[in-house]
TIRO-986782 format. One line per 2 residues: for each residue x, y, z of C-alpha. Coordinates in Angstrom, 3 decimals, padded with zeros to 6 digits. Each point is the difference from the previous one (the first is absolute). Layout:
X/Y/Z | ...
***
This chain:
-015.362/-009.230/034.814 | -000.425/-003.668/001.019
003.440/-001.172/-000.938 | 002.024/001.685/002.679
-000.717/-002.602/002.658 | 001.034/-003.312/-001.522
002.176/-001.257/002.855 | -001.127/-003.437/001.169
-000.462/-000.742/003.655 | 000.670/-003.692/-000.592
003.769/000.243/000.311 | -000.376/001.844/003.318
-002.496/-002.471/001.561 | 001.757/-003.244/-000.955
003.134/-001.135/001.759 | 003.119/-000.411/-002.087
-000.103/-003.740/000.444 | -003.654/-000.237/-001.068
000.615/002.156/-003.078 | 003.030/-002.122/-000.979
-001.867/-003.233/000.432 | -002.924/001.297/-002.013
002.293/001.093/-002.838 | 001.705/-003.407/-000.137
-003.231/-001.978/-000.570 | -000.633/-001.417/-003.450
-002.998/001.349/-001.916 | -000.688/-003.538/-001.123
-001.592/-000.735/003.347 | -002.955/002.292/-000.797
-003.036/-001.734/-001.507 | -001.833/001.290/-003.038
-002.989/000.829/002.168 | 002.185/002.051/002.333
001.583/001.844/-002.937 | -003.398/000.714/-001.562
-001.299/001.228/003.313 | 002.972/002.304/000.419
-000.412/001.417/-003.522 | -003.640/000.692/000.696
000.915/001.683/003.267 | 002.494/002.248/-001.811
-002.653/001.047/-002.510 | -002.329/000.739/002.874
002.678/002.127/001.625 | 000.537/001.907/-003.253
-003.702/000.754/-000.111 | 000.095/000.932/003.653
002.858/002.386/-000.785 | -002.155/001.704/-002.611
-002.898/000.294/002.424 | 002.207/001.217/002.845
001.585/002.643/-002.240 | -003.384/001.231/-001.151
-001.153/000.156/003.641 | 003.141/001.897/000.920
-000.488/002.507/-002.819 | -003.633/000.424/000.958
001.196/001.211/003.384 | 002.529/002.326/-001.637
-001.770/001.855/-002.828 | 002.878/002.441/-000.270
002.297/-002.796/-001.119 | -002.546/-001.136/-002.590
-000.252/003.563/-001.286 | 003.786/000.252/-000.204
000.303/-003.240/-001.982 | -002.868/000.842/-002.327
001.134/003.604/-000.406 | 003.572/-000.970/-000.765
-000.983/-002.651/-002.511 | -002.558/002.317/-001.617
002.692/002.626/-000.462 | 002.254/-002.576/-001.631
-002.833/-001.111/-002.279 | -000.943/003.566/-000.853
003.639/000.848/-000.657 | 000.328/-002.889/-002.436
-003.242/001.010/-001.705 | 001.137/003.585/-000.388
003.293/-001.260/-001.367 | -001.746/-001.476/-003.024
-000.746/001.880/-003.201 | 002.073/002.220/-002.253
002.109/001.957/002.424 | 003.500/-000.440/-001.414
002.853/000.135/002.516 | -002.367/000.691/002.903
-001.863/-003.201/-000.790 | 003.196/-002.045/000.036
001.147/001.517/003.286 | -003.409/-000.523/001.587
-000.123/-003.604/-001.139 | 003.473/-000.664/001.376
-000.896/001.568/003.336 | -003.277/-001.874/000.135
001.658/-003.290/-000.907 | 002.722/000.610/002.589
-002.599/000.598/002.709 | -001.837/-003.167/-000.999
003.225/-001.998/-000.097 | 000.986/001.296/003.452
-003.351/-001.092/001.429 | 000.296/-003.395/-001.691
003.560/-000.457/001.276 | -000.987/000.846/003.555
-002.938/-002.378/-000.205 | 002.224/-002.709/-001.483
002.452/000.310/002.870 | -002.781/-000.325/002.530
-001.491/-002.911/-001.916 | 003.408/-001.663/-000.009
000.048/000.149/003.804 | -003.344/-001.760/000.150
000.952/-002.519/-002.709 | 003.261/-000.967/001.658
-001.721/-000.359/003.319 | -002.600/-002.339/-001.529
002.668/-002.041/-001.799 | 002.055/-000.402/003.159
-003.054/-001.000/001.944 | -001.138/-002.391/-002.708
003.136/-002.070/000.565 | -000.948/-000.359/003.649
-002.372/-002.970/000.334 | -001.588/001.180/003.234
-003.755/000.113/-000.362 | -000.517/003.295/001.834
002.403/002.823/-000.756 | -000.631/003.591/000.956
002.667/001.246/-002.397 | -001.903/-001.419/-002.951
-003.181/001.640/001.225 | 001.755/003.366/000.387
001.505/-000.283/-003.493 | -003.374/-000.903/-001.504
-001.643/002.919/001.813 | 002.687/002.329/-001.364
-000.575/-001.276/-003.526 | -003.722/000.531/000.405
000.589/003.580/001.131 | 002.207/000.516/-003.049
-002.846/-001.159/-002.246 | -002.390/002.423/001.689
002.377/002.952/-000.378 | 000.726/-000.860/-003.622
-003.726/-000.057/-000.738 | -000.425/003.415/001.621
002.922/001.515/-001.916 | -001.218/-001.503/-003.276
-003.517/001.295/000.553 | 001.312/003.460/000.824
002.232/000.045/-003.055 | -002.842/-001.045/-002.308
-002.264/002.650/001.475 | 002.749/002.603/-000.408
000.400/-000.863/-003.683 | -003.742/000.101/-000.630
-000.489/003.276/001.852 | 002.954/001.663/-001.709
-001.036/-001.069/-003.496 | -003.537/001.260/000.491
000.821/003.301/001.654 | 000.431/003.508/-001.287
003.357/-000.027/001.773 | 001.216/-002.680/-002.396
-000.931/002.072/-003.035 | 001.328/003.167/001.591
003.360/-001.532/000.844 | 000.447/-001.404/-003.493
-001.015/003.276/-001.593 | 002.571/001.834/002.149
002.763/-002.515/-000.725 | -000.707/-000.033/-003.727
-000.082/003.775/-000.144 | 003.253/000.286/001.955
001.720/-002.400/-002.365 | -001.521/001.486/-003.132
-001.612/-003.286/-000.984 | -003.441/001.535/-000.283
001.565/002.800/-002.032 | 001.492/-002.489/-002.436
-003.297/-001.826/-000.368 | -001.855/003.245/-000.723
002.689/001.068/-002.464 | -000.371/-003.373/-001.733
-003.749/000.540/-000.301 | 000.536/003.442/-001.543
002.551/-001.440/-002.398 | -002.505/-002.618/-001.114
-002.529/002.746/-000.636 | 002.496/001.891/-002.127
001.020/-003.169/-001.814 | -003.608/-000.462/-001.053
-000.564/003.682/-000.763 | 003.217/000.975/-001.782
002.721/-002.695/-000.188 | 002.611/002.366/-001.453
-000.207/002.212/003.098 | 000.072/-003.022/002.327
003.236/-001.299/-001.544 | 001.467/003.511/-000.072
-000.609/000.308/003.748 | 001.656/-003.372/000.626
003.142/001.071/-001.848 | 000.132/003.414/001.681
-000.220/-001.684/003.402 | 002.810/-002.406/-000.862
002.155/002.765/-001.455 | -000.640/002.211/003.023
001.271/-002.736/002.286 | 003.151/-000.423/-002.105
000.694/003.745/000.137 | -000.803/000.328/003.722
002.279/-002.898/000.844 | 002.696/001.545/-002.203
-000.326/003.202/002.047 | 000.316/-002.110/003.158
-003.162/001.469/001.439 | -001.289/-001.490/003.273
-002.047/-003.191/-000.432 | -003.207/001.853/000.925
000.608/002.501/-002.812 | 000.806/-002.772/-002.484
-003.274/-001.705/000.894 | -001.935/003.243/-000.309
001.509/000.885/-003.383 | -000.728/-003.508/-001.269
-003.625/-000.084/001.164 | -000.719/003.578/-001.077
001.416/-000.775/-003.442 | -002.304/-003.009/-000.260
-003.015/002.226/000.679 | 000.993/003.408/-001.392
-002.460/-000.086/-002.943 | -002.870/-001.763/001.763
-001.982/003.232/-000.360 | -000.384/-000.838/-003.691
-002.759/-002.368/001.057 | -002.077/003.184/-000.107
001.312/001.069/-003.411 | -002.188/-001.054/-002.958
001.668/-002.696/-002.107 | -000.658/001.932/-003.190
002.370/002.659/001.322 | 002.563/-002.561/001.210
-000.075/-001.702/-003.404 | -000.131/003.156/-002.115
002.346/-000.378/-002.980 | 000.461/003.718/-000.534
000.720/003.195/001.860 | -002.470/000.739/002.803
-002.101/003.177/-000.075 | -000.181/002.379/002.946
-002.868/-001.746/001.755 | 001.504/-003.452/-000.466
003.353/001.249/001.290 | -001.655/001.442/003.099
-001.782/-003.301/000.661 | 003.107/-002.134/-000.290
002.074/002.453/002.046 | -002.455/-000.519/002.852
001.074/-003.630/000.369 | 002.759/000.946/002.455
-002.508/001.538/002.417 | -002.301/-002.974/-000.522
002.878/-002.289/000.916 | 000.315/001.637/003.403
-003.749/-000.120/000.586 | -000.332/-003.680/-000.944
002.937/-001.105/002.138 | -001.247/001.941/003.014
-003.507/-001.408/-000.348 | 000.748/-003.568/-001.030
003.202/-000.928/001.809 | 000.902/-000.341/003.681
003.631/000.974/000.494 | 002.229/-000.774/002.992
001.630/002.975/001.674 | 003.242/-000.320/-001.949
-001.938/000.312/-003.284 | -002.541/002.599/001.145
001.123/002.569/-002.581 | 000.155/-002.442/-002.934
-003.153/001.416/-001.677 | 001.668/003.426/-000.067
003.283/-001.462/-001.258 | -001.845/-001.731/-002.835
-002.189/002.925/-001.056 | 002.948/002.407/-000.241
001.880/-001.888/-002.734 | -000.619/002.851/-002.487
001.400/002.695/002.286 | 003.249/001.714/-001.050
002.923/001.363/002.002 | -000.528/003.425/-001.603
-003.608/000.192/001.218 | -001.555/-000.253/-003.468
-001.494/-003.441/000.475 | -003.443/-001.212/000.999
-002.330/-000.338/001.794 | 001.303/002.270/002.795
003.015/001.774/-001.518 | 002.317/-001.262/002.738
003.719/000.678/-000.249 | 003.351/-001.285/001.211
-000.131/-001.448/003.530 | -003.793/000.170/000.055
000.126/-003.083/-002.212 | 000.781/-003.230/001.842
003.109/-001.861/-001.117 | -002.143/-003.054/-000.786
-002.098/002.135/-002.347 | 003.132/001.261/-001.747
001.020/-003.617/-000.519 | -003.445/-000.790/-001.448
000.270/002.966/-002.364 | 003.222/-001.228/-001.623
-001.286/-003.573/-000.208 | -003.341/001.159/-001.447
001.443/002.254/-002.707 | 002.559/-002.613/-001.017
-002.676/-002.670/-000.393 | -002.339/002.279/-001.963
002.801/001.026/-002.379 | 001.324/-003.507/-000.562
-003.366/-001.652/-000.699 | -002.650/000.427/-002.644
-003.333/001.655/000.700 | -003.153/000.370/-002.072
001.373/003.310/-001.288 | 003.724/-000.776/-000.370
002.758/-002.554/-000.546 | 002.921/-000.421/002.434
002.017/003.218/000.141 | 003.348/-000.051/-001.835
002.892/-000.364/002.435 | 001.564/003.310/-001.010
-003.167/001.892/000.926 | -000.416/-002.058/003.182
003.463/001.044/001.181 | -000.706/003.621/-000.899
-003.228/-000.004/002.049 | 001.792/-001.178/003.109
003.057/002.188/-000.320 | -002.134/002.999/-000.950
-002.224/-000.518/003.045 | 002.801/-000.448/002.537
-000.605/002.338/002.930 | -003.326/001.285/-001.348
-002.188/-003.040/-000.548 | 002.310/-002.700/001.360
002.046/-000.257/003.194 | 003.651/-000.270/-001.061
000.838/-002.579/002.706 | -002.900/-002.199/-001.050
000.906/000.334/-003.668 | 003.636/-000.917/000.678
-001.069/-003.036/002.045 | -002.086/-001.144/-002.950
002.707/000.579/-002.614 | 002.565/-001.923/002.081
-002.150/-003.111/000.239 | 001.240/-003.147/-001.770
-001.644/-000.222/-003.403 | -000.781/-003.648/000.742
-002.494/001.179/002.660 | -001.630/002.729/-002.063
-000.283/-001.600/-003.438 | -002.495/-002.742/000.977
-002.397/002.807/000.978 | 000.907/002.318/-002.859
-000.304/-002.679/-002.673 | -002.963/-001.867/001.474
-002.067/000.530/-003.150 | 002.655/-001.701/-002.067
-000.462/-003.379/001.670 | 002.080/-001.914/002.519
003.545/001.344/-000.039 | 001.204/-001.875/003.101
002.342/-001.989/-002.243 | 001.916/003.045/-001.195
-000.306/002.204/003.108 | 003.168/-001.439/001.632
001.904/001.286/-003.030 | -000.463/003.530/001.408
000.789/-000.850/003.636 | 003.181/002.076/000.212
-001.426/002.939/-001.931 | -001.765/002.985/001.583
-003.294/000.913/-001.624 | 001.073/003.653/-000.352
003.178/-000.960/-001.872 | -001.939/-002.363/-002.243
-002.651/002.565/-000.907 | 002.585/002.731/-000.675
001.990/-002.437/-002.129 | -003.135/-000.860/-001.970
-000.687/003.707/-000.476 | 003.561/000.650/-001.235
000.113/-003.216/-002.073 | 003.269/-000.948/001.675
001.200/-001.016/003.472 | 000.294/002.891/002.448
003.694/000.589/000.857 | 000.934/-001.561/003.339
-003.002/-002.325/000.045 | -000.086/-003.773/-000.359
-002.582/000.151/-002.792 | 000.888/-001.890/-003.191
-001.150/000.447/-003.562 | -001.643/-003.436/000.128
-002.053/001.089/002.996 | -001.129/003.149/-001.819
-001.074/-002.067/-002.999 | -001.783/-002.544/002.191
-001.846/002.734/001.859 | -001.073/001.661/-003.256
-001.333/-003.305/-001.264 | -002.004/-000.549/003.190
-001.243/003.573/000.407 | -000.867/000.592/-003.624
-001.894/-003.288/000.097 | -002.456/001.543/002.441
-000.968/002.858/-002.329
***
């Protein structure tokens, strides 16, 4: 680099007396012509510094390659840091900015040396001053190096943005973070929203309920995420189910039942074909397609049992059945609470995992009711009323028409719930 040798030889060649005398002279003794001439000479020396630096680099191509290579890497790094890459993008931008700031700081320090040298020399009215020439040469070299670094950085950005590496890196980052997965899920949701809105909204609620249950079970964050995303996509296979079957107002015949039962398998196929999953979510298509499996092995599509069924799937199963029972369909009104409770308690250990069911029943009613009563309008105003009440206690109290002993449920809460729930039928 050109800034390492900025020591002036002037102080070593002049005697102490000469230097002192020179410093004591007044600048007012210099004519305008002399000052103009000196300014022109300094500009010439700056230009000479640029030329000398270029000549020096011409003789040392390795140094040019190092400067260009380093700056190209910085430029490419900043280019790759752009785009939708979540946390990785932020980290990359910080690192890239830090590298740029470090280079700028180093350059500023070296520029300061040259600037101070010029300022000190400027106060010296002597017409010929080698220190000023050296400072101007140094500044010129700085300009040359800055131009080289800037050119390299620009080239690095251009190359990176137009390379397959750029696309490959972003694809890998997005996949690792699940961003691409979320975008593809969003596209599938939009398809379902246009094809069968009822199913689209059902999936949204099942995903939200699955997250509430998984968090209540204190599952690892990766499992909570998987249960949530699988719930959001568990019925996506119904994109292949004819709408006349989905909207049928009566009981389905054998053929129609077989068609609609195939939606679980179709869910797995669609998710495997249409979605790129990061490693932590690699089995999500299987988790989603198995939501109709039962612990006793009598479910579908693969008659899995017990531990063969992922915990995230068991969470989806409870959330799915609860949402289906508590909402209207083309063939039914919301299920009466008494029957809803009987379905869950009757299926404990056979259809439903007891731990998952308990986690659901112990959830605050204020979390569950906005999903359960979504067809009845916005209940956010009254939801806090049920904050200290567990949803299981509330539903049992509604079934018994009186508060369950030992619970915090009140008669007013039972009446309010009945008003809200009956209003959805």
